C-alpha positions in Angstrom: -16.9 93.9 -38.5 -17.1 94.6 -42.2 -20.3 93.8 -44.2 -18.5 91.1 -46.1 -17.5 89.4 -42.8 -21.1 89.8 -41.5 -22.4 88.1 -44.7 -19.9 85.3 -44.4 -20.8 84.8 -40.7 -24.5 84.7 -41.5 -24.0 82.2 -44.3 -21.9 80.0 -42.0 -24.6 80.1 -39.3 -27.3 79.1 -41.9 -25.1 76.3 -43.1 -24.5 75.0 -39.6 -28.2 75.2 -38.8 -29.2 73.4 -42.0 -26.6 70.7 -41.3 -27.9 70.3 -37.7 -31.5 70.0 -38.9 -30.5 67.5 -41.6 -28.8 65.4 -38.9 -31.8 65.6 -36.7 -34.1 64.5 -39.5 -31.9 61.6 -40.5 -31.8 60.4 -36.9 -35.5 59.8 -36.9 -36.9 56.8 -38.8 -40.6 56.9 -39.9 -42.6 53.7 -40.6 -46.2 53.3 -41.9 -48.3 50.5 -40.4 -51.5 49.5 -42.1 -54.1 47.5 -40.2 -57.6 46.3 -41.2 -59.5 46.9 -38.0 -61.1 50.0 -36.3 -59.4 51.9 -33.6 -61.8 50.6 -30.9 -60.8 47.0 -31.7 -58.5 45.5 -29.0 -56.0 44.4 -31.7 -55.7 48.1 -32.8 -55.6 49.3 -29.2 -52.8 46.8 -28.5 -50.9 48.1 -31.5 -51.3 51.7 -30.3 -49.6 50.7 -27.1 -46.9 48.8 -29.0 -46.2 52.0 -31.0 -46.2 54.2 -27.9 -43.8 51.8 -26.1 -41.4 52.0 -29.1 -41.6 55.8 -29.3 -40.7 56.0 -25.6 -38.0 53.3 -25.8 -36.2 54.9 -28.8 -36.6 58.5 -27.5 -38.8 59.4 -30.5 -36.2 58.1 -33.0 -38.6 55.4 -34.4 -42.0 56.9 -35.3 -44.7 54.6 -36.5 -47.9 55.9 -38.0 -50.8 53.5 -37.7 -53.4 53.5 -40.6 -56.3 51.5 -39.1 -59.6 50.2 -40.6 -58.0 49.5 -44.0 -57.5 53.2 -44.7 -54.1 52.9 -46.3 -54.3 49.4 -47.8 -57.1 46.9 -47.9 -56.7 43.8 -45.7 -55.7 41.6 -48.6 -53.1 44.1 -49.8 -51.2 44.6 -46.5 -48.8 41.7 -46.7 -47.7 42.6 -50.3 -47.3 46.3 -49.3 -44.9 45.4 -46.5 -43.0 42.9 -48.7 -42.5 45.7 -51.3 -41.7 48.3 -48.6 -44.6 50.5 -49.5 -45.3 50.1 -45.8 -42.6 49.0 -43.4 -44.7 47.1 -40.8 -48.2 45.7 -40.9 -50.8 43.4 -39.3 -52.6 40.6 -41.1 -55.0 37.8 -40.3 -52.5 35.0 -41.1 -55.1 32.4 -42.2 -56.2 34.8 -45.0 -53.1 33.8 -46.8 -53.5 30.0 -46.6 -53.8 29.7 -50.4 -50.3 31.1 -50.6 -48.9 28.7 -48.0 -50.8 25.9 -46.1 -48.8 26.7 -42.9 -50.5 30.1 -42.8 -53.9 28.4 -42.4 -52.9 26.1 -39.5 -54.8 28.1 -36.8 -58.0 27.9 -38.8 -58.2 24.1 -39.1 -61.6 23.5 -37.4 -61.5 21.9 -33.9 -57.7 21.4 -33.9 -57.2 24.1 -31.2 -60.4 25.5 -29.7 -59.3 27.1 -26.4 -56.8 29.8 -25.7 -54.5 27.3 -23.9 -54.5 25.0 -26.9 -54.1 27.9 -29.3 -51.0 29.1 -27.4 -49.5 25.6 -27.7 -50.2 25.5 -31.4 -48.5 28.9 -31.8 -45.5 27.7 -29.9 -45.4 24.5 -32.0 -45.6 26.4 -35.3 -43.7 29.7 -34.5 -40.2 28.5 -35.8 -41.6 27.3 -39.1 -43.7 30.4 -39.6 -40.6 32.6 -38.9 -38.7 30.7 -41.6 -41.5 30.9 -44.1 -41.8 34.7 -43.6 -38.0 35.1 -43.8 -38.0 33.6 -47.2 -40.2 36.4 -48.3 -38.1 39.2 -46.8 -40.3 39.5 -43.8 -39.8 39.2 -40.0 -42.6 38.1 -37.6 -42.8 40.2 -34.5 -45.7 38.9 -32.6 -49.2 37.3 -32.9 -52.5 37.9 -31.0 -55.5 35.7 -31.2 -59.2 36.5 -31.9 -61.8 35.0 -29.6 -63.0 31.5 -30.7 -65.1 31.4 -33.9 -68.8 30.9 -34.1 -71.6 31.1 -36.6 -74.0 34.1 -37.2 -77.2 33.5 -39.1 -80.5 35.2 -39.9 -82.4 32.0 -39.1 -82.1 29.2 -36.5 -79.6 26.5 -37.3 -80.2 23.1 -35.8 -78.0 21.0 -38.1 -75.4 21.7 -40.7 -78.1 21.0 -43.4 -79.8 24.3 -42.2 -76.9 26.2 -43.6 -77.6 25.1 -47.2 -78.2 28.0 -49.5 -77.1 30.7 -47.0 -74.9 33.5 -48.4 -72.0 33.0 -46.0 -69.3 35.7 -45.6 -65.9 34.1 -45.7 -62.5 35.7 -44.9 -60.0 32.9 -45.6 -59.8 29.6 -47.4 -60.9 27.7 -44.3 -64.2 29.5 -44.0 -64.7 29.2 -47.8 -64.2 25.4 -47.5 -66.6 25.2 -44.6 -69.3 27.0 -46.6 -68.8 24.6 -49.5 -69.0 21.5 -47.3 -72.1 22.9 -45.6 -73.8 23.7 -48.9 -73.7 27.5 -48.3 -72.6 30.1 -50.9 -69.2 31.5 -49.9 -68.9 35.3 -50.3 -65.4 36.8 -49.6 -65.9 40.0 -47.5 -63.2 41.8 -45.5 -63.9 42.9 -41.9 -64.0 46.6 -42.8 -66.8 45.9 -45.4 -68.8 43.4 -43.4 -71.4 45.8 -41.9 -72.3 47.1 -45.4 -72.4 43.6 -46.9 -74.8 42.5 -44.2 -77.0 45.6 -44.5 -77.3 45.2 -48.3 -78.1 41.5 -48.0 -74.9 40.4 -49.8 -74.4 38.0 -46.9 -76.9 36.5 -44.4 -74.5 34.2 -42.5 -71.0 34.7 -41.1 -68.4 32.5 -39.4 -66.2 34.7 -37.2 -65.7 35.8 -33.6 -68.0 37.7 -31.3 -65.4 40.6 -31.5 -66.0 41.0 -35.3 -69.8 40.7 -34.7 -69.6 43.5 -32.2 -67.4 45.7 -34.4 -69.9 45.2 -37.3 -73.0 45.5 -35.2 -74.2 42.1 -36.4 -77.4 42.4 -34.4 -78.7 45.0 -36.8 -79.0 42.3 -39.5 -78.9 38.8 -38.0 -80.3 37.5 -34.7 -78.5 34.2 -34.0 -74.9 33.5 -32.9 -73.9 29.9 -32.3 -70.8 29.9 -30.1 -69.2 26.9 -31.8 -65.6 27.7 -30.6 -64.4 26.1 -33.8 -60.9 27.6 -33.8 -58.8 30.5 -32.5 -57.3 32.4 -35.4 -54.5 34.9 -35.0 -53.4 38.2 -36.3 -49.6 38.5 -37.0 -47.6 41.7 -36.8 -44.6 41.6 -39.0 -41.9 44.0 -40.5 -40.0 44.3 -43.7 -36.7 42.6 -42.9 -34.6 45.3 -44.7 -36.4 48.1 -42.8 -35.7 46.2 -39.6 -32.0 45.7 -40.5 -31.6 49.4 -41.2 -32.3 50.2 -37.5 -29.4 50.4 -35.1 -29.0 47.6 -32.5 -30.6 49.6 -29.7 -33.7 50.2 -31.9 -33.9 46.6 -33.0 -33.8 45.5 -29.4 -36.5 48.0 -28.5 -38.7 46.6 -31.3 -38.3 43.0 -30.2 -38.9 43.9 -26.5 -42.1 45.9 -27.3 -43.3 43.1 -29.6 -42.9 40.5 -26.8 -44.8 42.8 -24.4 -47.5 43.3 -27.1 -47.9 39.5 -27.6 -48.3 38.8 -23.9 -50.7 41.7 -23.4 -52.7 40.9 -26.5 -53.4 37.3 -25.5 -54.6 38.4 -22.1 -56.8 41.1 -23.7 -58.3 38.7 -26.1 -59.2 36.2 -23.4 -60.6 38.9 -21.1 -62.7 40.4 -23.7 -64.1 37.2 -25.2 -67.0 36.9 -22.7 -67.6 40.7 -22.8 -68.2 40.5 -26.6 -70.7 37.7 -26.1 -72.5 39.7 -23.5 -72.7 42.7 -25.9 -74.3 40.5 -28.5 -76.9 39.4 -25.9 -77.5 42.9 -24.7 -78.3 44.0 -28.2 -80.9 41.3 -28.7 -79.1 38.5 -30.3 -79.8 34.8 -29.3 -76.3 33.5 -28.2 -76.1 29.8 -27.6 -73.9 26.8 -28.2 -74.8 24.7 -31.3 -77.0 21.7 -30.7 -75.3 18.3 -30.2 -76.3 17.3 -33.7 -75.0 20.5 -35.2 -71.8 20.2 -33.1 -71.3 16.6 -34.4 -71.8 17.8 -38.0 -69.2 20.5 -37.6 -66.7 18.1 -36.1 -67.1 15.9 -39.1 -66.3 18.9 -41.3 -63.3 19.5 -39.0 -62.0 16.0 -39.5 -62.2 16.3 -43.2 -60.4 19.7 -43.2 -57.7 18.5 -40.9 -56.9 15.6 -43.3 -56.9 18.0 -46.2 -54.6 20.4 -44.4 -52.0 17.7 -43.4 -52.0 16.5 -47.0 -51.3 20.0 -48.3 -48.7 20.9 -45.7 -46.8 17.6 -46.0 -44.2 16.3 -43.6 -43.6 19.7 -42.1 -47.2 20.2 -41.3 -47.6 16.7 -39.8 -44.5 17.3 -37.6 -46.1 20.6 -36.3 -49.4 18.9 -35.5 -47.6 16.0 -33.8 -45.5 18.4 -31.7 -48.6 20.3 -30.7 -50.4 17.2 -29.6 -47.5 16.1 -27.4 -47.5 19.4 -25.5 
């Protein structure tokens, strides 16, 4: 074979190889997924399994890189990042966006749904409406997983709501800010990834959140009291940019929905199983863990009644219909 023919054959081989590699690359879709919580948190562990399930189901054609602990975007930036396709999929605490849409704050209305069973009913009653509200923003809800019931951390004993007056209370959504205001505490907005530092520096000395977040932030290093008020059961929602989802082929879309359904079922079980474990860890690390006194509970329920009325007024007929449907379940 002449040298010219050899050169032509070599060029053809290179071109074929380049074309094959290009085809291989185009066959794989890569998504970024920001989350706000550490890798050891059960929400993040559940997401890791969701991602692994998708990788297996699509034969590696859909690769999702998880950026946990607010390392890619801060917690309050994640929803906008997915809307603008800076990230294709994300996880948020839905109630953190209640100022944007009252429906997003439904699961943080105090004492509306305080058990896992009731929280699941509330999720079923509101899911269709939430899907519609997300769709209007170019987003698709995949699944939701709850946090354990919310309680109150404090650096001093709390016997009535009046004892909260003057405390610098960490807040993470409009509901917790409103509770702080009604209790006479000073609301200070702090994201979960920044909570440990805020407590260590004295920026906050009270906190209303779950035993899970208390464990993640080592709350016992700064405060000694946790009142297990079981005030509500907030949820994290995992969602995807609709255009990014639509760009997948049918088999990949089905795989995403199947993995999401499995993640939701698994996540609810994980949350409920770990709720007691988190409380035990707080106790083991020297915290006083107890239910609020009857007087304190009555005070908190009055706050809940006020906030339920406020929420229904904000959400209008749609919100009232969801609450009515939930109460009939």
